[in-house]
N, C-alpha and C positions, 0 to 999 in steps of 0.2 A: 616767771614768778607764779606763785599759786596762793592767792590771798584767801583766807577763810570767808571774808565778806567784801564784796566789791560793789560800789554804787556808781552806775553810769547815769549822769544827769545832764539836763539841759539840751538833749538831742531831739531831733525829729524821729520819733519811734515809729517804724513800720513793722508791726508785730506779725503780720500774715496770719493772725488769729482773728476770725470774724467777730468774736465776742469782745475783743479789745480794740481792734481797728488800728487807726493811725493817731498818734498823739503829737500835736504840733510842737509842744515842748514837754518832753516826758523823761521818765527815769526808769531804769531797770536795776533791780537789786539781785545780786548773785551771792549765794552762800555755798561754799564748796564747789561742787560741779553743777549746782541746780540754780534755775531762775526761781526766786521766791516771791517777787512782786514786780508788776509793771503798772505804773500809774503816772498821772501828770506830775505829781510831786511826792516824794517819799521823805518824810521828815524824821529826824532823830536816829537815823541808821548809823550804828557804830561800824564804819566800814571805810576802806580806802576809796577815794573818790576819783573818778575820771570825768573831766569836764568835756562833754560832747557838743558844746556849742558850735554851730555851723556844720554839724555832721548828721548823717542819717544813721540811726541805730537799727539794725535789721538782722534777720537770721543769716547764718553763713550759707554760702552757695553749696548746692548739692549737685555734683557732676556725675551723671549716671553712665558715662562711657569714656574711659581714658586708658590708653595703652602707655602706662607710666614708664615702662622699661625703655621706651624709645627716646628718652630725653637727650642722650648723647648724639642723636642723629638730627638735631634741630634744623628744620627747614630744608633738608635735602630733597624733600618731595614737593617743593614749592611749585614746580612745573610738571608734576607727574599726574597721570591718570590713575584710576584704581587698578587697571590691569598692569601698569608699570610698577605700582606699589607692590602688587602681588609678586612680580618677578624680582624687583629690587630688594624689598625688605623681607618678605616672607620666605622667598626661595634662596636669595643670594646672601643677605646680610645676617638674618637671625641665626642661621646655623653657626656663625662665628662668635656668637655671644658666649662669654664665660659667665659663671655664677657671679663673679665680681662685677661684671658689666651690668647685670640685672640689678644688683644691689645699688650700684652708683646711679643708674637710671631711676630706680624707684625712690631712692633717698633724695636726690636733687629734684626730681620731678614732683615729689610730694611737698618739698619746701617751696617750689615754685607755685604750686596750687595754693598753699597756705598764704603766701605773700599776696596772692590775688583775691583773698577772701573766700577761697573754696575750702570749706571745713570738712566736707565728706566727699569721697570719690568711690566709684565702682571701678576698681583696677582690673581690667580685662588682661590678665597676665598670660599671654599665649606664647611665651618664650621659655617654656619649661623643658630645656634640653636634657635636664637630669634632675634628680631629687634635690641636689645642691642648689640648682637655679631657683626652685620654688622656695627653699629655705631662705635664700639670699633676698629674694623679692619681698618676703614677709618682713625680714629684718630691716630692710631699707625703709619700708613704710612705718614700722613700729617706732623706729628711732626718732622720727620727726614729730610724733604726737598727733598726726592727722587721724581723723576718723575714716575708716575705709572698709569696704567689702573687698577682700582679696579673692578674686574669681580665678580659681585654679584652671589654667588653660590646658585643654586636652590636645590641642593641635600638634601633630607629629612633625616638628621641624625636620627638614631633610639633612640631618647631620651625617657625617661620614661614618661615625661609629656610634649608633644609637645606644642610649643608656637603658632604654626600655625594649625588651625583646618582643613584647606583644602589647596589644591594646589593653588587655586585662591588667598588665603591669602598671600602665598609666593610671587606670582607675584605682588600683590598689595603692598607688602612691598618694592619690588624693585622700584616701582613707587615712594614710599615715600622717599626712599634713594636718588633717582635722584633729587626730588624736594627740599630736605633738604640740600643735600651736593654737588650737581653738577648742580647748576643753570646756571653756565657758563662752556663752553667747552674749555676755554682758560687757565685754571689753570694747575699747575703741575699734579694734580690728575684729571683724567677723568674716566668715568664710562663704564663698560662693563657688560655682563652677562655670567655666566658659567653654561651651561645647564647640567642637570642630564644625566648620561650616557644613550645613546639610548638602549632601551630594558628593562631598569629597571622600566619604568613607562608605563602606557597605552599610546598608540600612540598619542591620542589627547592631552594628557598633554605634551608630548615631543614637538608636533607641537605648542602648546600654548607658551612654553618656547622660541622657535625660533621666533615666531611671536612677542613676547614681546620685543626682541632685536630690531626688526624693528620699533615697535611702539615707543620705547624709543629713537631710532636713535643712538644706541650704538653698539660697537663691540661685537661679540659673540665668545666664545671659547668653545671647547668640547674635551673630551677624545675620540679619534676615533680609532677603529680597533686595540686595543692593547691586546685583549684576543683571543687566538687561540682555535679552536674547539668549538666555541660558537657564538651565534648571539649577545651576549652582547657586546656593544660598536660598533656594526656594523650599517648598515642602511643607508649608503651613497646613494644607488640607490633609496631607499624609500624617502629620503630627496629630491633628485633630482626630482623624479616623482611628488612630491607635491609642487614643486617650492620653496623649502626651503633652497637651497644652494645659496650663493652670495659671493661677494668680501669682505664683512665686517665680515669675519669669519677666525678664526685661529683654525685649526684642529691639535690636539696634538698627537704625536706618529705615527699613521697611518700604523704601521708595517704590519698588516694583510690584508691590502687592496690589491685587485688584481690590475693589471696595468690599467684595464678598470675603476675601481672605483677611483683610484688615478687620472685618467684622467678626471673623472667627477668633482673633486675638481678643477683641473687645468682649465677646461673649464668655471667654474663658477667664476674664479678669486680668489677663496679661498686660504688662506695661510696655510703652514704646519710648525709646530714647532717640531723639533727633540730634544730629551733629551738623548743623547747617553749613559751616565753613568747609568741611571736607566734602560733604555731599554735593555741593554746588560746583566745586572745582573738579572733582575726580570723576564726574559723569555718572554719579549714582542716581540722579534725577531730583525731582522736587521734594523738599522736606515734607513730611506727612503731618505736621502740626495741625493744620486746619482740618484735614480729613479726620484725624484722631478726635479733635474736638467735636466734629459733627456726629461722631458715634458715641459721644458721652465719655470718651477716654480723657485721662489727665496727662497730657504729653510732658515729657521731661527733656532736658538738654545735656549734651556732653561735649567736651573739648576734643575728644578722640586722640589725635596724634600731634605732638609738638614737632615731630619729624616733618610736618607740613605747616601747621598754623599756630595761632596764639593759644596759650594755655589758660586763658581766663574766660569766665562766663559772661563778662560784659559783651565780648564780641559775639558770643553765641546768641545771647538775648537779642542783641541789636539786629544781627543778620536774620535770625529766625522771624522776629516780629516784622521787619520791613519786607521780607520775602512774602509772608502771608498777606500783608497789606497790599502788596503789588498784585498778588493773585486775585484778591477780591476787587481791586480797582480795575483790572484789565477788561472785564466784560462791560463795565460802565463806560470806559474810555472807547472801547470798540463800537459802542452804540452812538458815539458822537457827543456824549455828555461828560460832565466832570463829577467825580464822587462828591457827595454832599457831606458824608461823615465817615469816620473810621470805626469799624466794629471792634477790633482788637486794640487794647490799650497797653500802656507800659506796665500797669499792675498785673495784667495777664501774663506778660513776659516774665515778670518777677516771680509769679507763682510757678511757672514752668521750671524756674531755676532754683527754687527753694522747697516749698512745701510739697509740690508734686514729686520732686526727686526723693524726698525723704520717704514718702509713701511707697514709691517704686522699690526702694531698697529695704523696705520692711522696717524702717526706723521712725515712722511717724509718731510713735508714742514717746520717742526720745528727743527728736530734733525737728527742724523744719519751720518752726514758728517760735516767737517769743511768748511762750505760755508758761505761767507758773507751774512748777513741777517737772517741766522738761529740763534736759541738760542744757547748759549754757554754751551753745555753739552760736556765737554772734559776731558781727563785724560792725565797725564804724567806718563810714565812707564819707569823705568830704575834706574839710580843712581849708587851708589858705591858697590852694592851687587856683590859678586863674580860670581853669575850665570848670571850676565849681562855684564861681562867684560872678554875678549874684545867683540866687537859687530860689526863684519864685515857685518852682515845682520840684520839690525834693526828689520825688520818685522818678520823675522824668529825667532829672539830672543824673541819677544812678543808672538808669537803663539805657539812655541814648547818648550820654556824654561822658560818663566816668570811664576810667581805666584802672589797671592794677595799681598804678602809682598813687591813686587817690584813696587806697585802703590804708587807714591809719592804725586800726587796732583789730586784732583777731583773737577770739577766745575759742578754745575747743574744750568742752566739758569744764568750763570755768577757768581753765589754765590759759594765760596769755602766751601766745606764740608769736604775736607781733604787737609792738607798742611804739607809738610815736612815728609810725611809718617805716619801722625797721624790724626785721625778724629778730626774735630773741635768740635764735640759734647762735651758739657761742663762736663757731668757727666757719664762717661762710667761705673763707679762703680754702679751707679743706674741701668743702662741698664743690667749689669750682674746680679744684685740682682733680678730684675724683672723676668728675664727668669729662674733663678735658683729657685725662689720661686714658679713660675708657674709649673716648672717640678715637684717639690716636691708635690704640691697640686694635680696635675693630676695623678701622679703615686700612691699616697695614695688612691685616689678615685677609681682607677682601681683595685688596690690590694684588696680592700674590696670586689670586685666581683670575683677575681681570677687572673690568670696570664695575663701579657701584651698580649701575643699571645695565645689565647685559642685554644684548639684542634678543628679540623674541625668537625662540627656537621655531623652526618650521613646524607648523601643525600644533603649536602650543594651545591656542585657544580652542581649536576643534577637539583636541584630545581632552581638555578640561570639560568642555560641554558634553562630550560623549560619556565621560566618567560619571558626571552628574545624572545624566539620563539613565544610565545603567543602574546606579545605586538607588535612585529614588523609585525606579520601577520595581525594585525588590519589596517596596512597602505595599504593593498591590495585593 
């Protein structure tokens, strides 16, 4: 539904706008796609009303790193490391994806995000086996009504018959995608590029990918420093030396960066996205949230892959916050004392998942807080579920106790995509069928070759490490 005027009233308003703050009992007036007023009480508004009693009214979550195309592979990586993920997903499974599979993954994955109150995502779409794959991924996102940065992935999936004869053709296809799908920067969908991991390509091709983002005037995102004991995914000093770091970049993971290298990102104004759930399982190392904060950066969060973990930001906030608390508590405990206070609070975690994310995606003027004049991307969390009652600390209940089932209402640009705890999407049976059929097709194609996770070829890791050494040496 799309009401010209909508008044949300009687809720606990968490605006994430410092000038407005939190309203114990507040109202938000939406007109068209905009927030026009946030106040304790709004009288006389000629509008459809939503009674938010017992709910938190807050900005929609902003997920700064999600591989939405992997929705059909739900949880197959539950016991995999990152190196197994590389072999299983990136080398073995992704080449079998058709354009229809990418469409199904993006369509159902975006609906899943909306259902969990995630109104904006950075879709790191690195399964572009052909131009049709890119078109299908965009279509899947657009049909759901989610707000997204579609980051065109340059990664050359090892398909049997490549659709792109050269690296230049891939970059040319990104230009085509911008021309055909993103002629305006004002829509719900905007464009970005997702570069191939540094070290996997000759240096000049990596540099060309970075330069293409600047040429197109779009956001760049990259997997950065998530492989230990290898030069693969490293290269921040080389990027800096060549003038290839800037503020329109989101570097994901960053666990293996030295303090000096993380400082290079901070000095360039680049943003960081932490995905605590995948990083802690897959051996990427400690999330960098606390280290980023120490440098004055504004960390953000991402769900990463539902082929491993949950697709909601409640889990990422909770794990990220409690990990950083544990890191700060450890030295005190080691000294034989008990921590007296906690430095980081639930409102910090909520900031990572909302306003910081909107800034990282270049959307801070549009979304991220409940500020009059911004577009109405907002969610209502709470209701009658037992895990939400009683609620003496509303923000605490959202960050450390809520889950996706507690999301009652979701608006994107003023349009309701979820009401009364149910998605407005008219045919969820079709959505389930699409992704289930996709899973069957993909698994059948992979089974014809062998297991989903093939054994590690002899010398695989050594060859990968040597490739990265060689390619990054070219930057000298």
